[in-house]
C-alpha positions in Angstrom: 0.0 0.0 0.0 1.3 3.4 -0.9 0.7 6.6 1.0 0.6 9.9 -0.8 1.9 12.9 1.1 0.4 16.3 0.3 2.5 19.3 0.9 0.4 22.0 2.6 1.5 25.6 3.3 0.0 28.5 5.1 0.8 30.8 2.2 -2.1 31.9 0.0 -2.0 33.3 -3.4 -2.8 37.0 -3.0 -3.4 39.8 -5.4 -0.2 41.8 -6.3 -2.0 44.9 -5.0 -3.0 43.4 -1.6 -1.0 44.7 1.3 1.6 42.5 3.0 0.2 41.1 6.2 2.7 41.4 9.0 2.5 39.4 12.3 4.4 40.9 15.2 5.8 38.5 17.7 7.0 39.8 21.1 8.3 37.4 23.7 7.3 38.9 27.1 9.3 38.2 30.3 9.4 41.6 32.1 7.1 43.8 30.1 4.8 45.3 32.7 6.3 48.8 32.4 7.3 48.9 28.7 4.8 46.8 26.8 1.9 49.2 26.7 4.0 51.9 24.9 5.4 49.3 22.5 2.0 48.1 21.5 0.6 51.6 21.2 3.3 52.4 18.6 2.5 49.2 16.7 -1.2 50.2 16.5 -0.2 53.0 14.1 0.5 50.3 11.5 -2.7 48.3 11.9 -4.3 50.4 9.2 -3.1 50.0 5.6 0.2 51.8 5.2 2.8 52.2 2.5 6.5 51.8 2.9 9.1 54.3 1.4 9.5 52.1 -1.6 5.7 51.9 -2.2 5.1 48.4 -0.7 1.6 48.3 0.9 1.5 46.6 4.3 -0.6 46.2 7.4 0.1 44.8 10.8 -2.5 42.1 11.0 -1.8 40.8 14.5 0.4 41.4 17.5 1.3 38.2 19.4 2.4 38.7 23.0 4.1 35.5 24.2 3.9 35.3 28.0 7.1 33.6 29.3 6.2 33.7 33.0 8.4 36.6 34.1 8.5 37.9 37.7 6.4 41.0 37.2 2.8 41.7 36.3 3.2 41.2 32.5 0.3 38.7 32.4 -2.2 41.3 33.5 -0.8 43.8 31.0 -1.2 41.3 28.2 -4.8 40.6 29.1 -5.6 44.3 29.3 -4.0 45.0 25.9 -5.8 42.0 24.3 -9.1 43.4 25.6 -8.2 47.0 24.4 -7.0 46.1 20.9 -8.6 43.6 18.5 -5.3 42.7 16.8 -3.5 41.9 20.1 -3.5 38.3 21.2 -1.8 36.6 24.1 0.1 33.3 23.7 0.4 31.6 27.0 3.3 29.2 27.8 3.0 26.7 30.5 6.2 27.9 32.2 9.3 29.9 31.6 11.2 28.5 28.6 13.4 31.5 27.6 13.4 34.1 24.8 14.1 31.8 21.8 11.5 29.1 22.7 9.0 31.9 23.4 9.8 33.5 20.0 9.3 30.1 18.3 5.9 29.7 20.0 4.9 33.1 18.7 6.1 32.3 15.2 4.2 29.0 15.2 1.0 30.9 16.1 1.5 33.7 13.5 -0.6 33.7 10.3 0.8 36.7 8.4 2.8 36.8 5.1 5.7 38.1 7.2 6.7 37.8 10.8 8.6 40.5 12.7 10.2 39.5 16.0 11.1 42.3 18.5 11.8 42.8 22.1 9.4 44.0 24.8 11.7 46.8 26.2 11.1 49.5 23.6 14.6 49.2 22.2 13.3 48.2 18.8 11.5 51.0 17.0 8.4 49.9 15.1 9.0 52.8 12.7 11.8 50.6 11.2 9.3 47.9 10.0 8.7 49.6 6.6 12.4 49.7 5.9 12.8 46.0 6.8 10.1 45.1 4.4 11.6 47.3 1.6 15.0 45.6 2.2 13.4 42.2 1.8 11.7 43.1 -1.4 14.7 44.8 -2.9 17.0 41.9 -2.2 14.3 39.2 -2.5 15.4 38.0 1.0 13.4 35.7 3.2 15.2 36.9 6.3 16.2 40.5 7.1 18.1 41.4 10.3 18.1 44.9 11.8 21.7 46.1 11.7 22.3 48.6 14.6 23.5 51.9 13.2 24.5 53.0 16.7 26.1 51.2 19.6 23.7 48.9 21.5 22.6 50.6 24.7 24.3 48.1 27.0 27.5 48.1 29.0 31.0 47.9 27.4 31.6 44.3 28.6 28.3 43.0 27.3 28.7 44.6 23.9 32.3 43.3 23.6 31.2 39.8 24.7 28.4 39.8 22.2 30.7 40.8 19.3 33.3 38.2 20.3 30.6 35.4 20.6 29.3 36.2 17.1 32.8 36.2 15.6 33.5 32.8 17.2 30.2 31.3 15.9 30.9 32.8 12.4 34.2 31.0 12.4 32.6 27.7 13.4 29.8 28.1 10.8 32.2 29.4 8.1 29.5 32.1 7.6 29.2 35.8 8.1 25.5 35.6 9.0 26.3 35.1 12.8 27.7 38.6 12.9 24.2 39.9 12.0 22.2 38.0 14.6 19.6 40.3 16.2 16.3 39.7 17.9 14.8 42.4 15.7 14.2 40.6 12.4 11.7 40.2 9.6 11.2 36.9 7.9 8.6 35.3 5.6 5.7 33.6 7.4 6.5 30.4 5.6 10.0 30.3 6.9 8.9 31.3 10.4 6.3 28.6 10.8 8.6 26.0 9.2 11.4 26.7 11.7 9.0 26.7 14.6 7.7 23.3 13.5 11.0 21.5 13.3 13.5 23.3 15.6 14.5 21.3 18.6 14.7 22.4 22.2 18.4 23.1 22.3 18.8 24.9 19.0 19.8 28.5 18.8 17.0 30.3 16.8 19.2 32.2 14.4 21.3 29.1 13.6 18.1 27.3 12.8 16.9 30.2 10.5 20.3 30.1 8.7 19.7 26.4 7.8 16.9 27.3 5.4 16.7 31.1 4.9 17.9 32.2 1.5 19.7 35.5 0.7 19.9 36.9 4.3 20.0 40.7 4.3 20.5 43.5 6.9 18.8 46.8 7.2 20.4 49.8 9.2 18.2 50.6 12.3 18.9 52.9 15.2 18.4 51.1 18.5 16.7 53.1 21.3 17.4 53.0 25.0 15.8 50.2 27.0 12.6 51.1 28.9 12.4 51.6 32.6 13.2 48.1 33.8 16.1 45.9 34.6 17.5 43.6 31.9 16.3 40.0 32.1 19.8 38.8 31.1 22.1 38.0 33.9 25.6 36.5 33.5 24.4 33.0 33.9 21.7 33.4 31.2 24.1 35.2 28.8 26.6 32.3 29.2 23.8 29.8 28.6 22.7 31.8 25.5 26.3 31.7 24.2 26.7 28.0 24.8 23.5 27.2 23.0 24.8 29.2 20.0 28.1 27.2 20.0 26.4 23.8 20.4 24.0 24.6 17.6 26.7 25.7 15.2 27.3 22.1 13.9 30.1 19.6 13.8 32.8 21.9 12.5 34.3 22.2 16.0 34.2 18.4 16.5 36.3 18.0 13.4 39.1 19.8 15.1 39.5 16.8 17.3 40.2 14.6 14.3 42.6 17.2 12.9 44.6 17.4 16.2 44.8 13.6 16.3 46.1 13.4 12.8 48.8 16.0 13.6 49.9 14.1 16.7 50.1 10.9 14.7 52.2 12.7 12.0 54.5 14.1 14.7 55.0 10.6 16.1 55.8 9.2 12.6 58.2 12.0 11.9 59.9 11.7 15.2 60.3 7.9 14.7 62.0 8.4 11.3 64.3 11.1 12.8 65.3 9.0 15.8 65.8 5.9 13.6 68.1 7.8 11.3 70.0 9.3 14.3 70.4 5.8 15.8 71.7 4.3 12.5 74.2 7.1 12.0 75.4 6.9 15.6 74.1 10.3 16.6 71.4 9.0 18.8 71.4 10.1 22.4 69.1 10.0 25.4 67.9 7.7 28.1 67.4 4.0 27.2 63.8 3.4 26.0 63.0 7.1 25.6 62.8 6.9 21.8 60.3 4.1 21.7 58.3 5.6 24.6 57.9 9.0 22.8 57.0 7.3 19.5 54.4 5.1 21.1 52.9 8.1 23.0 52.6 10.3 20.0 51.2 7.7 17.6 48.8 6.2 20.1 47.6 9.7 21.2 47.0 10.7 17.6 45.1 7.4 16.9 42.9 8.0 20.0 42.1 11.6 19.1 41.4 10.7 15.5 39.1 7.9 16.6 37.3 10.3 18.9 36.9 12.7 16.1 35.3 10.0 14.0 32.9 9.1 16.9 32.2 12.9 17.3 31.1 13.1 13.7 28.5 10.4 14.4 27.4 12.2 17.5 27.2 15.4 15.5 24.9 13.8 13.0 22.6 12.7 15.8 22.8 16.1 17.4 21.7 17.8 14.1 18.8 15.4 13.9 17.8 16.1 17.6 17.9 19.8 16.9 15.6 19.3 13.9 18.0 20.3 11.1 16.0 19.3 8.0 17.5 17.5 5.0 15.3 19.7 2.8 12.3 22.0 3.1 9.6 22.4 0.4 8.3 25.9 0.1 5.8 27.6 -2.2 6.8 29.3 -5.5 8.3 32.7 -4.4 6.6 34.4 -7.4 3.2 33.8 -5.8 4.3 34.6 -2.2 5.0 37.9 -0.6 8.3 38.3 -2.4 6.5 38.2 -5.7 4.4 41.2 -5.1 5.1 44.6 -6.7 4.4 48.0 -5.3 1.1 49.4 -6.6 -1.0 52.3 -5.6 -3.6 51.5 -2.9 -6.2 53.5 -1.1 -4.7 53.9 2.4 -5.6 55.6 5.6 -2.1 55.9 6.9 1.3 56.7 5.3 4.1 54.9 7.1 6.9 57.3 6.2 5.0 60.4 7.2 4.3 58.7 10.5 8.0 58.2 11.0 8.8 61.8 10.1 10.1 61.0 6.6 9.2 62.2 3.1 6.3 61.1 0.9 6.9 57.6 -0.5 6.4 56.5 -4.0 2.8 55.7 -4.9 
């Protein structure tokens, strides 16, 4: 008996003139003081708007993912959901962390695009039109906000962040890690697919890099955090970094095999050198030292090389546990959000004018 599998997608064929529907996902841990202002800013874009490049868009939903923080965020989410029709709370069973909370919001989103942003007001909603324009210009399924100013954190945290991203870039042999930001825009199809397969231990941006094509960045000025303490302590930051390293793949494990091969080569070279020295009468040293060193170097190299091979098998299973797909079927980009072209639409709100800019192209 054969079983036919039907590929289903959330994406629907839309008219080229229909606005891009954008879902906003905000993981909430300590948002009691800052969340109302962030949502109020987002409400400006819940009416049809036009980006500077003439791309029509509308914020169709705002998903506030409650991650069981220590403040009164739950009550604020309920109040905002009652006040605004487009606001919806996503309730997690316990505290899982920023990335799992973001994945939960992405899985619940139904828009053509998904924008993820923080709760603290650091991410300016006025940058959303520019993120969309960058995606359309470059035909990118993922666009990161690239801070045009120094992040409003301490020197040590900023330096540690830059260093961690450079290290992961080296492990991944990719420059994308240097662009990792929690303020990002991605197609709804990619967002929901990643949320469906990503494992518990995976670092979200690494998982996005597995399938996102033509990743781009857009310059965005970061604002000061709102009136609250950062939810990131030293322990959580180290855990965040370690998850990023572990998710980076098996490249680091291959170093074990390389070191083992080098040790074995050193042992062989030393054996040849000492043998020549012995035969020519130039050998010196304690009795048995030659054979001991050769055995140590060659056996150490063999052990490390064997561990490297085993590590490769472990790495394959780690990738499977993290949900790294062998492939991902998506809809034709020409009939998705990237295939739309700017057209004049009746609108009640102009995005650029709201941001203090000039009149966009119609």
